PyMOL Python script that loads the backbone (N, CA, C, O; Angstrom):
from pymol import cmd

cmd.read_pdbstr("""\
ATOM      1  N   MET A   1     -20.111 -16.342   7.451  1.00  0.00           N
ATOM      2  CA  MET A   1     -19.923 -16.539   8.312  1.00  0.00           C
ATOM      3  C   MET A   1     -19.355 -14.639   9.485  1.00  0.00           C
ATOM      4  O   MET A   1     -19.015 -13.522   9.096  1.00  0.00           O
ATOM      5  N   LYS A   2     -19.490 -15.070  10.493  1.00  0.00           N
ATOM      6  CA  LYS A   2     -19.596 -13.832  11.398  1.00  0.00           C
ATOM      7  C   LYS A   2     -18.167 -14.302  12.038  1.00  0.00           C
ATOM      8  O   LYS A   2     -17.644 -15.409  12.172  1.00  0.00           O
ATOM      9  N   ALA A   3     -17.838 -13.206  12.315  1.00  0.00           N
ATOM     10  CA  ALA A   3     -15.957 -12.241  13.053  1.00  0.00           C
ATOM     11  C   ALA A   3     -16.203 -13.584  14.353  1.00  0.00           C
ATOM     12  O   ALA A   3     -15.256 -14.294  14.691  1.00  0.00           O
ATOM     13  N   LYS A   4     -17.127 -13.691  14.748  1.00  0.00           N
ATOM     14  CA  LYS A   4     -16.902 -14.187  16.268  1.00  0.00           C
ATOM     15  C   LYS A   4     -16.500 -15.613  16.247  1.00  0.00           C
ATOM     16  O   LYS A   4     -15.799 -16.278  17.009  1.00  0.00           O
ATOM     17  N   ASP A   5     -17.318 -15.970  14.863  1.00  0.00           N
ATOM     18  CA  ASP A   5     -16.946 -17.930  14.935  1.00  0.00           C
ATOM     19  C   ASP A   5     -15.788 -17.867  13.579  1.00  0.00           C
ATOM     20  O   ASP A   5     -15.397 -18.912  13.058  1.00  0.00           O
ATOM     21  N   LEU A   6     -15.385 -16.696  13.175  1.00  0.00           N
ATOM     22  CA  LEU A   6     -14.453 -16.485  12.588  1.00  0.00           C
ATOM     23  C   LEU A   6     -13.064 -17.011  13.297  1.00  0.00           C
ATOM     24  O   LEU A   6     -12.194 -17.816  12.961  1.00  0.00           O
ATOM     25  N   ARG A   7     -13.318 -16.013  14.644  1.00  0.00           N
ATOM     26  CA  ARG A   7     -12.176 -15.626  15.880  1.00  0.00           C
ATOM     27  C   ARG A   7     -12.432 -17.551  16.718  1.00  0.00           C
ATOM     28  O   ARG A   7     -11.785 -17.478  17.763  1.00  0.00           O
ATOM     29  N   LYS A   8     -12.995 -18.873  16.638  1.00  0.00           N
ATOM     30  CA  LYS A   8     -12.761 -19.834  17.067  1.00  0.00           C
ATOM     31  C   LYS A   8     -11.402 -20.325  16.334  1.00  0.00           C
ATOM     32  O   LYS A   8     -10.395 -20.776  16.881  1.00  0.00           O
ATOM     33  N   LYS A   9     -11.674 -20.088  14.737  1.00  0.00           N
ATOM     34  CA  LYS A   9     -10.954 -21.196  13.915  1.00  0.00           C
ATOM     35  C   LYS A   9      -9.303 -20.190  14.540  1.00  0.00           C
ATOM     36  O   LYS A   9      -9.211 -19.052  14.999  1.00  0.00           O
ATOM     37  N   THR A  10      -8.071 -21.416  14.230  1.00  0.00           N
ATOM     38  CA  THR A  10      -6.858 -21.059  13.645  1.00  0.00           C
ATOM     39  C   THR A  10      -6.552 -20.480  12.839  1.00  0.00           C
ATOM     40  O   THR A  10      -7.304 -20.313  11.879  1.00  0.00           O
ATOM     41  N   LYS A  11      -5.101 -19.839  12.907  1.00  0.00           N
ATOM     42  CA  LYS A  11      -4.781 -19.727  11.675  1.00  0.00           C
ATOM     43  C   LYS A  11      -4.558 -20.454  10.606  1.00  0.00           C
ATOM     44  O   LYS A  11      -4.567 -19.967   9.476  1.00  0.00           O
ATOM     45  N   ASP A  12      -4.299 -21.895  10.892  1.00  0.00           N
ATOM     46  CA  ASP A  12      -4.504 -22.764   9.673  1.00  0.00           C
ATOM     47  C   ASP A  12      -5.825 -23.090   9.057  1.00  0.00           C
ATOM     48  O   ASP A  12      -6.058 -23.654   7.988  1.00  0.00           O
ATOM     49  N   GLU A  13      -6.667 -22.600   9.988  1.00  0.00           N
ATOM     50  CA  GLU A  13      -8.043 -23.101   9.538  1.00  0.00           C
ATOM     51  C   GLU A  13      -8.386 -21.998   8.542  1.00  0.00           C
ATOM     52  O   GLU A  13      -9.044 -22.333   7.557  1.00  0.00           O
ATOM     53  N   LEU A  14      -7.941 -20.442   8.707  1.00  0.00           N
ATOM     54  CA  LEU A  14      -8.336 -19.534   8.580  1.00  0.00           C
ATOM     55  C   LEU A  14      -7.651 -20.000   7.279  1.00  0.00           C
ATOM     56  O   LEU A  14      -8.367 -20.485   6.403  1.00  0.00           O
ATOM     57  N   GLY A  15      -5.620 -19.836   6.977  1.00  0.00           N
ATOM     58  CA  GLY A  15      -5.645 -20.219   5.976  1.00  0.00           C
ATOM     59  C   GLY A  15      -6.459 -20.821   4.555  1.00  0.00           C
ATOM     60  O   GLY A  15      -6.293 -20.453   3.392  1.00  0.00           O
ATOM     61  N   THR A  16      -7.434 -21.927   5.118  1.00  0.00           N
ATOM     62  CA  THR A  16      -7.520 -22.534   4.400  1.00  0.00           C
ATOM     63  C   THR A  16      -9.075 -21.926   3.448  1.00  0.00           C
ATOM     64  O   THR A  16      -9.642 -21.917   2.355  1.00  0.00           O
ATOM     65  N   LEU A  17      -9.119 -21.617   4.435  1.00  0.00           N
ATOM     66  CA  LEU A  17     -10.739 -20.818   4.541  1.00  0.00           C
ATOM     67  C   LEU A  17     -10.675 -19.585   2.935  1.00  0.00           C
ATOM     68  O   LEU A  17     -11.378 -19.353   1.951  1.00  0.00           O
ATOM     69  N   LEU A  18      -9.532 -19.163   3.454  1.00  0.00           N
ATOM     70  CA  LEU A  18      -9.295 -17.837   2.088  1.00  0.00           C
ATOM     71  C   LEU A  18      -8.686 -18.500   0.874  1.00  0.00           C
ATOM     72  O   LEU A  18      -8.745 -17.799  -0.136  1.00  0.00           O
ATOM     73  N   ILE A  19      -8.080 -19.757   0.720  1.00  0.00           N
ATOM     74  CA  ILE A  19      -8.040 -20.320  -0.505  1.00  0.00           C
ATOM     75  C   ILE A  19      -9.574 -20.201  -0.852  1.00  0.00           C
ATOM     76  O   ILE A  19     -10.143 -19.303  -1.474  1.00  0.00           O
ATOM     77  N   ASP A  20     -10.026 -21.200  -0.357  1.00  0.00           N
ATOM     78  CA  ASP A  20     -11.950 -21.295  -0.645  1.00  0.00           C
ATOM     79  C   ASP A  20     -12.314 -20.236  -1.054  1.00  0.00           C
ATOM     80  O   ASP A  20     -13.043 -20.248  -2.046  1.00  0.00           O
ATOM     81  N   LEU A  21     -11.894 -18.784  -0.367  1.00  0.00           N
ATOM     82  CA  LEU A  21     -13.244 -17.979  -0.481  1.00  0.00           C
ATOM     83  C   LEU A  21     -12.264 -17.825  -1.925  1.00  0.00           C
ATOM     84  O   LEU A  21     -12.850 -17.990  -2.995  1.00  0.00           O
ATOM     85  N   SER A  22     -11.003 -17.557  -1.943  1.00  0.00           N
ATOM     86  CA  SER A  22     -10.064 -16.896  -3.375  1.00  0.00           C
ATOM     87  C   SER A  22     -10.828 -17.687  -4.460  1.00  0.00           C
ATOM     88  O   SER A  22     -11.105 -17.006  -5.448  1.00  0.00           O
ATOM     89  N   ARG A  23     -11.151 -18.721  -4.487  1.00  0.00           N
ATOM     90  CA  ARG A  23     -11.331 -19.518  -5.481  1.00  0.00           C
ATOM     91  C   ARG A  23     -12.476 -19.518  -5.975  1.00  0.00           C
ATOM     92  O   ARG A  23     -12.756 -19.958  -7.090  1.00  0.00           O
ATOM     93  N   GLU A  24     -13.510 -18.844  -4.903  1.00  0.00           N
ATOM     94  CA  GLU A  24     -15.290 -18.839  -5.052  1.00  0.00           C
ATOM     95  C   GLU A  24     -15.213 -17.498  -5.989  1.00  0.00           C
ATOM     96  O   GLU A  24     -15.834 -17.386  -7.046  1.00  0.00           O
ATOM     97  N   ARG A  25     -14.176 -16.297  -5.321  1.00  0.00           N
ATOM     98  CA  ARG A  25     -14.373 -15.310  -6.300  1.00  0.00           C
ATOM     99  C   ARG A  25     -13.746 -15.492  -7.538  1.00  0.00           C
ATOM    100  O   ARG A  25     -14.415 -15.017  -8.456  1.00  0.00           O
ATOM    101  N   PHE A  26     -12.790 -15.967  -7.851  1.00  0.00           N
ATOM    102  CA  PHE A  26     -12.147 -16.245  -9.268  1.00  0.00           C
ATOM    103  C   PHE A  26     -13.800 -16.985 -10.008  1.00  0.00           C
ATOM    104  O   PHE A  26     -14.103 -16.753 -11.179  1.00  0.00           O
ATOM    105  N   ASN A  27     -14.715 -17.879  -9.053  1.00  0.00           N
ATOM    106  CA  ASN A  27     -15.286 -18.430  -9.794  1.00  0.00           C
ATOM    107  C   ASN A  27     -16.524 -17.740 -10.227  1.00  0.00           C
ATOM    108  O   ASN A  27     -17.108 -18.176 -11.219  1.00  0.00           O
ATOM    109  N   LEU A  28     -17.096 -16.471  -9.447  1.00  0.00           N
ATOM    110  CA  LEU A  28     -17.438 -15.496  -9.853  1.00  0.00           C
ATOM    111  C   LEU A  28     -17.619 -14.766 -10.839  1.00  0.00           C
ATOM    112  O   LEU A  28     -18.449 -14.523 -11.715  1.00  0.00           O
ATOM    113  N   LYS A  29     -16.402 -14.407 -10.395  1.00  0.00           N
ATOM    114  CA  LYS A  29     -15.896 -13.495 -11.621  1.00  0.00           C
ATOM    115  C   LYS A  29     -16.550 -13.929 -12.990  1.00  0.00           C
ATOM    116  O   LYS A  29     -17.296 -13.390 -13.807  1.00  0.00           O
ATOM    117  N   MET A  30     -15.717 -15.560 -12.819  1.00  0.00           N
ATOM    118  CA  MET A  30     -15.714 -16.086 -14.576  1.00  0.00           C
ATOM    119  C   MET A  30     -17.420 -16.132 -14.902  1.00  0.00           C
ATOM    120  O   MET A  30     -17.818 -16.006 -16.060  1.00  0.00           O
ATOM    121  N   GLN A  31     -18.024 -16.254 -14.171  1.00  0.00           N
ATOM    122  CA  GLN A  31     -19.494 -16.057 -14.088  1.00  0.00           C
ATOM    123  C   GLN A  31     -20.004 -15.040 -14.431  1.00  0.00           C
ATOM    124  O   GLN A  31     -21.066 -15.000 -15.053  1.00  0.00           O
ATOM    125  N   LYS A  32     -19.170 -13.796 -14.001  1.00  0.00           N
ATOM    126  CA  LYS A  32     -19.714 -12.451 -13.896  1.00  0.00           C
ATOM    127  C   LYS A  32     -19.160 -12.225 -15.501  1.00  0.00           C
ATOM    128  O   LYS A  32     -19.727 -11.389 -16.205  1.00  0.00           O
ATOM    129  N   GLY A  33     -18.332 -12.803 -15.881  1.00  0.00           N
ATOM    130  CA  GLY A  33     -17.537 -12.279 -17.425  1.00  0.00           C
ATOM    131  C   GLY A  33     -18.794 -12.918 -18.534  1.00  0.00           C
ATOM    132  O   GLY A  33     -19.611 -12.343 -19.253  1.00  0.00           O
ATOM    133  N   THR A  34     -18.540 -14.175 -18.313  1.00  0.00           N
ATOM    134  CA  THR A  34     -19.891 -15.020 -19.240  1.00  0.00           C
ATOM    135  C   THR A  34     -20.912 -14.014 -19.680  1.00  0.00           C
ATOM    136  O   THR A  34     -20.923 -13.435 -20.766  1.00  0.00           O
ATOM    137  N   GLY A  35     -22.072 -13.831 -18.348  1.00  0.00           N
ATOM    138  CA  GLY A  35     -23.208 -13.481 -18.837  1.00  0.00           C
ATOM    139  C   GLY A  35     -23.958 -14.852 -17.355  1.00  0.00           C
ATOM    140  O   GLY A  35     -25.164 -14.710 -17.155  1.00  0.00           O
ATOM    141  N   GLN A  36     -23.501 -15.582 -16.801  1.00  0.00           N
ATOM    142  CA  GLN A  36     -24.038 -17.048 -16.547  1.00  0.00           C
ATOM    143  C   GLN A  36     -24.738 -16.330 -14.918  1.00  0.00           C
ATOM    144  O   GLN A  36     -25.827 -16.612 -14.418  1.00  0.00           O
ATOM    145  N   LEU A  37     -23.633 -15.305 -14.353  1.00  0.00           N
ATOM    146  CA  LEU A  37     -23.748 -15.022 -12.757  1.00  0.00           C
ATOM    147  C   LEU A  37     -25.373 -14.603 -12.638  1.00  0.00           C
ATOM    148  O   LEU A  37     -25.911 -13.665 -13.225  1.00  0.00           O
ATOM    149  N   SER A  38     -25.967 -15.499 -11.770  1.00  0.00           N
ATOM    150  CA  SER A  38     -27.423 -15.240 -11.085  1.00  0.00           C
ATOM    151  C   SER A  38     -27.716 -15.060 -10.286  1.00  0.00           C
ATOM    152  O   SER A  38     -28.936 -15.139 -10.139  1.00  0.00           O
ATOM    153  N   LYS A  39     -26.828 -14.647  -9.030  1.00  0.00           N
ATOM    154  CA  LYS A  39     -26.690 -13.580  -8.437  1.00  0.00           C
ATOM    155  C   LYS A  39     -25.516 -12.436  -7.750  1.00  0.00           C
ATOM    156  O   LYS A  39     -24.401 -12.588  -7.252  1.00  0.00           O
ATOM    157  N   PRO A  40     -26.397 -11.235  -8.008  1.00  0.00           N
ATOM    158  CA  PRO A  40     -24.398 -11.055  -8.929  1.00  0.00           C
ATOM    159  C   PRO A  40     -24.193 -10.378  -6.987  1.00  0.00           C
ATOM    160  O   PRO A  40     -23.139  -9.830  -6.666  1.00  0.00           O
ATOM    161  N   ASP A  41     -25.231 -10.542  -6.062  1.00  0.00           N
ATOM    162  CA  ASP A  41     -24.916  -9.893  -4.867  1.00  0.00           C
ATOM    163  C   ASP A  41     -23.548 -11.409  -4.090  1.00  0.00           C
ATOM    164  O   ASP A  41     -23.066 -11.328  -2.960  1.00  0.00           O
ATOM    165  N   GLN A  42     -23.431 -11.868  -4.481  1.00  0.00           N
ATOM    166  CA  GLN A  42     -22.809 -13.076  -4.226  1.00  0.00           C
ATOM    167  C   GLN A  42     -21.449 -12.174  -3.525  1.00  0.00           C
ATOM    168  O   GLN A  42     -21.123 -11.858  -2.381  1.00  0.00           O
ATOM    169  N   VAL A  43     -20.807 -11.941  -5.098  1.00  0.00           N
ATOM    170  CA  VAL A  43     -19.581 -11.011  -5.387  1.00  0.00           C
ATOM    171  C   VAL A  43     -19.435  -9.888  -4.381  1.00  0.00           C
ATOM    172  O   VAL A  43     -18.322  -9.891  -3.856  1.00  0.00           O
ATOM    173  N   LYS A  44     -20.173  -9.016  -4.005  1.00  0.00           N
ATOM    174  CA  LYS A  44     -19.963  -8.543  -2.604  1.00  0.00           C
ATOM    175  C   LYS A  44     -19.725  -9.194  -1.687  1.00  0.00           C
ATOM    176  O   LYS A  44     -18.602  -9.137  -1.187  1.00  0.00           O
ATOM    177  N   LYS A  45     -20.685 -10.004  -1.186  1.00  0.00           N
ATOM    178  CA  LYS A  45     -20.438 -10.954  -0.034  1.00  0.00           C
ATOM    179  C   LYS A  45     -18.746 -11.724  -0.041  1.00  0.00           C
ATOM    180  O   LYS A  45     -18.013 -11.216   0.808  1.00  0.00           O
ATOM    181  N   VAL A  46     -18.315 -12.467  -0.596  1.00  0.00           N
ATOM    182  CA  VAL A  46     -17.714 -13.034  -0.879  1.00  0.00           C
ATOM    183  C   VAL A  46     -16.061 -12.648  -0.846  1.00  0.00           C
ATOM    184  O   VAL A  46     -15.108 -13.370  -0.551  1.00  0.00           O
ATOM    185  N   ARG A  47     -16.098 -11.176  -1.281  1.00  0.00           N
ATOM    186  CA  ARG A  47     -15.320 -10.369  -1.055  1.00  0.00           C
ATOM    187  C   ARG A  47     -14.845 -10.035   0.589  1.00  0.00           C
ATOM    188  O   ARG A  47     -13.925 -10.570   1.208  1.00  0.00           O
ATOM    189  N   ARG A  48     -15.795  -8.968   1.064  1.00  0.00           N
ATOM    190  CA  ARG A  48     -16.237  -8.826   2.787  1.00  0.00           C
ATOM    191  C   ARG A  48     -15.751  -9.659   3.446  1.00  0.00           C
ATOM    192  O   ARG A  48     -15.135  -9.442   4.489  1.00  0.00           O
ATOM    193  N   GLU A  49     -16.080 -11.468   2.611  1.00  0.00           N
ATOM    194  CA  GLU A  49     -15.497 -12.966   3.677  1.00  0.00           C
ATOM    195  C   GLU A  49     -14.760 -12.450   3.763  1.00  0.00           C
ATOM    196  O   GLU A  49     -14.526 -11.879   4.828  1.00  0.00           O
ATOM    197  N   ILE A  50     -13.489 -12.276   2.081  1.00  0.00           N
ATOM    198  CA  ILE A  50     -12.145 -12.226   1.908  1.00  0.00           C
ATOM    199  C   ILE A  50     -11.486 -11.196   3.082  1.00  0.00           C
ATOM    200  O   ILE A  50     -10.548 -11.503   3.818  1.00  0.00           O
ATOM    201  N   ALA A  51     -12.317  -9.696   3.081  1.00  0.00           N
ATOM    202  CA  ALA A  51     -12.014  -9.209   3.756  1.00  0.00           C
ATOM    203  C   ALA A  51     -11.625  -9.240   5.352  1.00  0.00           C
ATOM    204  O   ALA A  51     -10.628  -8.960   6.017  1.00  0.00           O
ATOM    205  N   ARG A  52     -12.884  -9.709   5.595  1.00  0.00           N
ATOM    206  CA  ARG A  52     -13.109 -10.708   7.747  1.00  0.00           C
ATOM    207  C   ARG A  52     -12.176 -11.127   7.882  1.00  0.00           C
ATOM    208  O   ARG A  52     -11.424 -10.672   8.744  1.00  0.00           O
ATOM    209  N   VAL A  53     -11.771 -12.308   6.990  1.00  0.00           N
ATOM    210  CA  VAL A  53     -10.795 -13.032   6.847  1.00  0.00           C
ATOM    211  C   VAL A  53      -9.070 -12.791   7.064  1.00  0.00           C
ATOM    212  O   VAL A  53      -8.256 -13.212   7.885  1.00  0.00           O
ATOM    213  N   HIS A  54      -9.009 -12.052   6.089  1.00  0.00           N
ATOM    214  CA  HIS A  54      -7.859 -11.193   6.004  1.00  0.00           C
ATOM    215  C   HIS A  54      -7.388 -10.206   7.566  1.00  0.00           C
ATOM    216  O   HIS A  54      -6.324 -10.057   8.165  1.00  0.00           O
ATOM    217  N   THR A  55      -8.393  -9.836   7.717  1.00  0.00           N
ATOM    218  CA  THR A  55      -8.736  -9.425   9.079  1.00  0.00           C
ATOM    219  C   THR A  55      -7.952  -9.599  10.760  1.00  0.00           C
ATOM    220  O   THR A  55      -7.315  -8.976  11.609  1.00  0.00           O
ATOM    221  N   LEU A  56      -8.756 -11.357  10.348  1.00  0.00           N
ATOM    222  CA  LEU A  56      -8.372 -11.294  11.471  1.00  0.00           C
ATOM    223  C   LEU A  56      -7.060 -12.340  11.258  1.00  0.00           C
ATOM    224  O   LEU A  56      -6.894 -12.931  12.325  1.00  0.00           O
ATOM    225  N   ILE A  57      -6.451 -12.607  10.636  1.00  0.00           N
ATOM    226  CA  ILE A  57      -5.163 -12.972  10.303  1.00  0.00           C
ATOM    227  C   ILE A  57      -3.932 -11.951  10.261  1.00  0.00           C
ATOM    228  O   ILE A  57      -2.710 -12.096  10.231  1.00  0.00           O
ATOM    229  N   ASN A  58      -4.689 -10.994  10.269  1.00  0.00           N
ATOM    230  CA  ASN A  58      -3.990  -9.633  10.803  1.00  0.00           C
ATOM    231  C   ASN A  58      -3.768  -9.134  12.910  1.00  0.00           C
ATOM    232  O   ASN A  58      -2.853  -8.703  13.612  1.00  0.00           O
ATOM    233  N   GLU A  59      -4.816  -9.434  13.059  1.00  0.00           N
ATOM    234  CA  GLU A  59      -5.057  -9.451  14.185  1.00  0.00           C
ATOM    235  C   GLU A  59      -4.274 -10.671  15.240  1.00  0.00           C
ATOM    236  O   GLU A  59      -3.784 -10.442  16.345  1.00  0.00           O
ATOM    237  N   MET A  60      -4.313 -11.570  14.757  1.00  0.00           N
ATOM    238  CA  MET A  60      -3.654 -12.979  15.447  1.00  0.00           C
ATOM    239  C   MET A  60      -2.007 -12.992  15.184  1.00  0.00           C
ATOM    240  O   MET A  60      -1.014 -13.589  15.599  1.00  0.00           O
ATOM    241  N   ALA A  61      -2.267 -12.220  14.477  1.00  0.00           N
ATOM    242  CA  ALA A  61       0.135 -11.728  13.993  1.00  0.00           C
ATOM    243  C   ALA A  61       0.034 -10.472  14.990  1.00  0.00           C
ATOM    244  O   ALA A  61       0.655 -10.566  16.049  1.00  0.00           O
ATOM    245  N   ARG A  62      -0.601  -9.464  14.767  1.00  0.00           N
ATOM    246  CA  ARG A  62      -0.262  -8.276  15.878  1.00  0.00           C
ATOM    247  C   ARG A  62       0.042  -8.896  17.391  1.00  0.00           C
ATOM    248  O   ARG A  62       0.875  -8.331  18.100  1.00  0.00           O
ATOM    249  N   SER A  63      -0.778 -10.272  17.936  1.00  0.00           N
ATOM    250  CA  SER A  63      -1.072 -10.383  19.204  1.00  0.00           C
ATOM    251  C   SER A  63      -0.122 -11.177  19.398  1.00  0.00           C
ATOM    252  O   SER A  63       0.535 -11.147  20.438  1.00  0.00           O
ATOM    253  N   THR A  64       0.105 -12.022  18.417  1.00  0.00           N
ATOM    254  CA  THR A  64       1.385 -12.873  18.981  1.00  0.00           C
ATOM    255  C   THR A  64       2.798 -12.103  18.992  1.00  0.00           C
ATOM    256  O   THR A  64       3.509 -12.328  19.971  1.00  0.00           O
ATOM    257  N   HIS A  65       3.424 -10.965  17.726  1.00  0.00           N
ATOM    258  CA  HIS A  65       4.006 -10.135  17.267  1.00  0.00           C
ATOM    259  C   HIS A  65       4.326  -9.019  18.935  1.00  0.00           C
ATOM    260  O   HIS A  65       5.459  -8.763  19.343  1.00  0.00           O
ATOM    261  N   GLY A  66       3.382  -8.669  19.432  1.00  0.00           N
ATOM    262  CA  GLY A  66       3.621  -7.999  20.540  1.00  0.00           C
ATOM    263  C   GLY A  66       2.588  -6.976  21.162  1.00  0.00           C
ATOM    264  O   GLY A  66       2.863  -6.376  22.201  1.00  0.00           O
TER     265      GLY A  66
END
""", "prot")
cmd.dss("prot")
cmd.show_as("cartoon", "prot")
cmd.util.cbc("prot")
cmd.orient("prot")
């Protein structure tokens, strides 16, 4: 998901998305550990998506505090 699309979401929606992405990252790590991971590039994509969501949450926090 692009940052432009994520900016339209509320802080609660971003939090929920972050939880879902964290679960997906965990599942991908488990698949990688057992040798069942079919798309190794997916791990990198999920990691970047998590970072993108964290960045937007931090931007929202900074804009409300100052």
